[in-house]
C-alpha positions as CSV (number, residue, x, y, z in Angstrom):
1,M,9.7,-33.6,-4.3
2,H,8.9,-29.9,-4.0
3,E,6.6,-28.1,-6.3
4,S,5.9,-24.5,-7.3
5,A,2.8,-23.5,-9.1
6,P,2.6,-20.9,-11.8
7,L,2.4,-17.5,-10.3
8,I,-1.0,-16.6,-11.7
9,E,-4.2,-16.5,-9.6
10,P,-6.7,-17.7,-10.5
11,D,-5.2,-19.9,-13.3
12,E,-6.9,-22.8,-14.9
13,Q,-4.7,-22.9,-18.1
14,P,-2.4,-25.8,-18.9
15,R,1.2,-24.8,-18.2
16,P,4.5,-26.5,-19.1
17,V,6.9,-28.1,-16.7
18,T,10.5,-27.2,-15.7
19,I,12.3,-29.8,-13.6
20,L,15.2,-28.4,-11.5
21,F,18.1,-30.5,-10.2
22,H,19.9,-29.3,-7.1
23,G,23.7,-29.5,-6.5
24,K,25.8,-31.8,-4.5
25,C,24.7,-32.3,-0.8
26,A,21.9,-29.8,-1.2
27,D,18.2,-30.2,-1.0
28,S,15.3,-29.5,-3.3
29,S,13.3,-26.9,-1.4
30,W,15.5,-23.9,-2.0
31,T,15.6,-24.6,-5.7
32,C,11.9,-24.4,-6.3
33,D,11.5,-21.5,-4.0
34,W,14.2,-19.5,-5.8
35,L,13.7,-19.3,-9.5
36,Q,9.9,-19.0,-9.5
37,Y,10.1,-15.3,-8.5
38,F,12.1,-14.1,-11.4
39,D,10.4,-12.8,-14.6
40,M,9.5,-15.9,-16.6
41,A,6.6,-17.4,-18.4
42,P,4.0,-19.2,-16.2
43,Q,5.1,-22.7,-15.6
44,W,5.2,-25.5,-13.0
45,Q,8.5,-26.0,-11.3
46,L,9.2,-29.5,-10.0
47,C,12.2,-30.1,-7.8
48,P,12.9,-33.8,-7.0
49,R,15.3,-34.5,-4.2
50,A,18.4,-36.6,-5.0
51,P,18.2,-40.2,-3.6
52,N,21.5,-40.5,-1.7
53,K,22.0,-38.9,1.7
54,C,25.4,-37.2,2.1
55,V,27.5,-38.8,4.8
56,S,29.8,-36.0,5.8
57,E,27.3,-33.1,5.5
58,E,23.7,-32.3,5.1
59,G,21.8,-32.7,1.9
60,Y,21.5,-35.3,-0.9
61,S,23.4,-36.3,-4.0
62,W,22.5,-37.8,-7.4
63,T,23.4,-41.3,-8.5
64,S,22.6,-43.2,-11.7
65,G,20.7,-42.0,-14.7
66,A,18.1,-44.8,-14.2
67,E,17.4,-43.8,-10.6
68,T,17.2,-40.1,-11.6
69,R,14.7,-41.0,-14.3
70,R,12.6,-42.9,-11.8
71,L,12.4,-40.0,-9.5
72,V,11.7,-37.5,-12.3
73,E,8.9,-39.6,-13.8
74,L,7.4,-40.0,-10.3
75,A,7.5,-36.2,-9.8
76,V,5.7,-35.5,-13.1
77,A,3.1,-38.2,-12.5
78,T,2.4,-36.8,-9.0
79,A,2.0,-33.3,-10.4
80,K,-0.4,-34.5,-13.1
81,Q,-2.4,-36.5,-10.5
82,R,-2.7,-33.4,-8.3
83,H,-3.5,-30.9,-11.0
84,N,-4.9,-32.9,-13.9
85,A,-5.1,-30.9,-17.2
86,R,-3.3,-27.9,-15.7
87,V,0.0,-29.7,-16.1
88,R,1.0,-29.8,-19.8
89,D,2.7,-33.0,-20.9
90,D,4.8,-31.4,-23.5
91,G,7.7,-28.9,-23.5
92,V,9.6,-30.1,-20.5
93,V,12.8,-28.2,-19.6
94,L,15.5,-29.8,-17.5
95,A,17.7,-27.4,-15.5
96,G,20.7,-28.6,-13.4
97,F,23.2,-26.8,-11.2
98,S,26.7,-28.1,-10.4
99,L,26.2,-31.9,-9.7
100,G,22.6,-31.4,-10.8
101,A,23.9,-30.7,-14.3
102,Y,25.6,-34.1,-14.4
103,A,22.2,-35.6,-13.3
104,V,20.6,-33.9,-16.2
105,A,23.2,-35.3,-18.6
106,S,22.7,-38.9,-17.3
107,L,18.9,-38.5,-17.6
108,V,19.2,-37.2,-21.2
109,H,21.2,-40.3,-22.1
110,E,18.5,-42.5,-20.5
111,L,15.7,-40.8,-22.4
112,A,17.6,-40.9,-25.7
113,L,17.9,-44.7,-25.3
114,R,14.3,-45.2,-24.0
115,P,12.0,-42.3,-24.9
116,S,9.4,-41.5,-22.3
117,P,5.9,-40.1,-23.3
118,S,5.8,-38.4,-19.9
119,L,9.1,-36.6,-20.4
120,P,9.3,-35.0,-23.9
121,V,12.3,-32.8,-23.3
122,R,12.3,-29.5,-25.2
123,G,15.1,-27.7,-23.5
124,I,18.2,-28.2,-21.2
125,V,20.0,-25.7,-19.0
126,A,23.2,-26.8,-17.3
127,Q,25.1,-24.4,-15.0
128,G,28.5,-24.5,-13.5
129,A,29.7,-28.0,-14.4
130,H,32.2,-29.6,-16.8
131,V,29.3,-31.6,-18.2
132,Q,29.4,-33.5,-21.5
133,F,26.4,-34.5,-23.7
134,S,26.2,-36.9,-26.6
135,A,25.3,-35.0,-29.7
136,T,23.4,-38.0,-30.9
137,D,21.3,-38.0,-27.7
138,L,20.5,-34.4,-28.0
139,R,19.5,-34.7,-31.7
140,T,17.3,-37.7,-30.8
141,L,15.5,-35.6,-28.2
142,G,15.4,-32.5,-30.4
143,A,16.2,-30.4,-27.4
144,R,17.6,-26.9,-27.4
145,V,20.6,-26.6,-25.0
146,V,22.2,-23.8,-22.9
147,L,25.5,-24.2,-21.0
148,A,26.1,-21.3,-18.5
149,A,28.8,-20.4,-16.1
150,G,30.2,-17.4,-14.4
151,D,33.4,-16.0,-15.8
152,L,35.3,-17.0,-12.6
153,D,33.8,-20.5,-12.5
154,G,36.5,-23.1,-13.0
155,A,34.1,-25.0,-15.3
156,A,33.7,-22.1,-17.7
157,P,36.5,-22.9,-20.2
158,A,35.5,-26.6,-20.5
159,M,31.8,-25.6,-21.0
160,R,32.7,-23.2,-23.7
161,A,34.7,-25.9,-25.5
162,E,31.7,-28.3,-25.1
163,V,29.4,-25.8,-26.8
164,E,31.8,-25.5,-29.7
165,R,32.0,-29.2,-30.1
166,L,28.2,-29.6,-30.0
167,L,27.7,-26.8,-32.5
168,R,30.0,-28.6,-35.0
169,E,27.9,-31.7,-34.5
170,G,24.7,-29.9,-35.4
171,V,23.1,-29.3,-32.0
172,D,21.1,-26.2,-31.2
173,V,23.2,-25.0,-28.3
174,R,24.6,-21.8,-26.9
175,Y,27.0,-20.7,-24.1
176,V,25.9,-17.9,-21.8
177,S,28.3,-16.0,-19.5
178,L,26.9,-15.2,-16.1
179,G,29.3,-12.4,-15.6
180,E,31.7,-11.9,-12.7
181,D,30.5,-14.9,-10.7
182,E,32.2,-18.0,-9.5
183,S,29.3,-20.0,-8.0
184,H,28.0,-23.3,-9.4
185,F,24.6,-22.3,-8.2
186,T,22.0,-19.6,-9.0
187,S,22.4,-16.3,-7.0
188,V,20.8,-13.0,-6.8
189,S,22.9,-11.8,-9.8
190,T,22.4,-14.9,-12.0
191,G,18.9,-16.2,-11.2
192,K,17.2,-13.7,-13.5
193,T,19.4,-14.9,-16.4
194,I,18.8,-18.6,-15.7
195,A,15.0,-17.9,-15.6
196,Q,15.2,-16.2,-19.0
197,L,17.3,-19.1,-20.4
198,I,14.7,-21.7,-19.3
199,D,12.1,-19.7,-21.3
200,W,14.4,-19.5,-24.3
201,C,15.0,-23.2,-24.3
202,R,11.3,-23.9,-24.4
203,D,10.5,-21.3,-27.1
204,H,11.2,-23.2,-30.3
């Protein structure tokens, strides 16, 4: 697990947590090192590494929702052990990119079935994946949701349709275009927007 501290020195205030889920056959270090430098509210960023080593290439991939939950709960517990009251235990935002977005959806379902006091999810950001959420799960968690994709991303049409479905079912959700981009991951042109969306998810 990689960790980025809030970019304020000195800082003794309790800050909320964002958990970032990397894509397929990627690793966690670049994820935490990337978004923290964009303009966003002070927050801890925790980046667990997926459990399965990719066979044909470098990096790691996500598996079941139960295993993802175990890794995420361990990441939060470790951060609290290291930093005590500086880590707020409310207002968690989950942000996943490509395969990481599917990991977020699996985790959301796990948490809706068995709520966790250490993971009170306030917001969800999913980028670049034809991901589907249960409206019942989202209403159970009370989370605000953003689905985002570049206009050239093949997942964009399905993500727009998913937002329309969730809106009809009473979920606080929005779709955000990332412009002329086809990547499933954050880039120089999209990272600033993703950082702002993480703050928007938490601000309710």
